[in-house]
C-alpha positions in Angstrom: 2.9 -19.1 26.9 1.1 -22.5 26.7 2.9 -25.4 25.2 -0.3 -26.0 23.0 0.0 -21.9 21.9 3.9 -22.3 21.7 3.9 -25.6 19.4 0.9 -23.4 17.0 3.2 -20.5 16.5 6.1 -22.6 15.5 4.0 -24.5 13.0 2.8 -21.1 11.5 6.5 -19.9 11.1 7.2 -23.0 9.7 4.2 -22.8 7.0 5.5 -19.2 6.3 9.2 -20.7 5.6 7.6 -23.5 3.7 5.6 -20.9 1.7 9.0 -18.6 1.4 10.8 -21.5 0.0 8.1 -22.7 -2.4 8.3 -18.9 -4.4 11.9 -19.0 -3.9 12.6 -21.8 -5.8 10.7 -20.8 -9.1 12.2 -17.0 -8.6 9.3 -14.7 -7.3 10.1 -11.5 -7.0 9.5 -8.7 -4.2 8.3 -11.5 -1.8 7.3 -9.6 1.3 5.6 -11.0 4.7 2.6 -8.9 6.3 2.5 -9.9 9.9 -1.0 -9.2 10.8 -1.7 -10.7 14.2 -1.6 -7.2 16.2 -4.2 -5.7 13.8 -7.7 -6.4 15.2 -9.6 -6.3 12.0 -7.1 -8.8 10.0 -8.8 -12.1 8.6 -5.6 -13.8 9.1 -2.0 -13.9 10.9 0.2 -13.5 7.9 0.0 -12.1 3.9 2.9 -13.5 1.9 2.7 -11.3 -1.3 5.1 -12.2 -4.3 5.1 -11.2 -7.8 5.8 -13.3 -11.2 6.6 -11.7 -14.5 4.3 -13.6 -16.6 0.9 -15.6 -16.2 2.9 -18.9 -16.5 5.4 -18.0 -13.8 2.3 -16.9 -11.6 1.2 -20.3 -12.3 4.3 -21.8 -11.5 4.8 -20.0 -8.2 1.5 -21.4 -7.1 1.9 -25.0 -7.9 5.4 -24.5 -6.0 4.3 -23.3 -3.1 1.6 -26.1 -2.8 4.0 -28.8 -3.9 6.5 -27.4 -0.9 4.2 -27.2 1.8 2.3 -30.7 1.5 5.6 -32.6 1.0 6.9 -31.1 3.5 3.9 -31.0 6.3 1.1 -32.6 4.4 -0.8 -29.7 5.1 -3.4 -28.7 1.9 -4.8 -25.0 1.6 -8.3 -24.8 1.9 -9.0 -22.9 -1.1 -7.4 -21.6 -4.0 -8.2 -19.0 -6.3 -7.5 -17.6 -9.6 -6.0 -20.2 -11.3 -7.9 -19.9 -14.7 -6.5 -16.2 -15.7 -3.1 -16.5 -13.4 -2.7 -12.9 -13.0 -2.9 -13.0 -8.9 -3.8 -16.6 -7.4 -4.5 -16.5 -3.5 -3.9 -19.8 -1.7 -5.7 -19.6 1.8 -3.4 -21.6 4.6 -6.2 -20.3 6.5 -3.7 -18.4 9.3 -1.6 -17.4 6.5 -3.1 -16.2 3.3 -0.7 -16.2 -0.3 -1.1 -13.7 -2.8 0.7 -14.7 -5.8 0.5 -11.3 -8.8 1.4 -9.9 -11.9 3.3 -6.3 -11.5 0.9 -4.6 -12.6 -2.1 -6.2 -10.6 -0.3 -6.0 -7.6 0.4 -2.3 -8.1 -3.3 -1.6 -8.9 -4.3 -3.5 -5.3 -1.9 -2.3 -3.3 -2.5 -4.9 -0.8 1.0 -3.5 1.2 -0.9 -0.1 1.4 -4.5 -1.4 2.6 -2.4 -3.1 5.6 -0.2 -0.7 6.3 -0.4 -1.3 10.2 1.3 -4.8 9.4 4.9 -5.1 10.3 6.6 -6.0 7.0 9.4 -8.4 6.1 10.7 -8.3 2.8 12.8 -11.4 2.0 15.9 -10.5 0.2 15.8 -12.1 -3.3 
């Protein structure tokens, strides 16, 4: 592994950790990390999926992730979607994509099942 590759891997792990910290700060439920690096059709390296109990909490979780990542790494997402209705907010950090759902929306879309080949890590809450 080259020095640059190792540094990029460490940066991704730091980003994943910061996102999880932001989610935990606002008491997200069912935080799951899907490692997509070994799936050739994957659009990114990681999906981080979490649940908020209300649209207010989903919005607060999104804000917390943004604030935590920016405060600690100065990294901003490439794109954020879903803030208007806050039933499913997607925060795209390119190689790491965060999905924050209301419970019924998460169940309906079943992202974990769509990416069943991914290595799954459940974050204890």
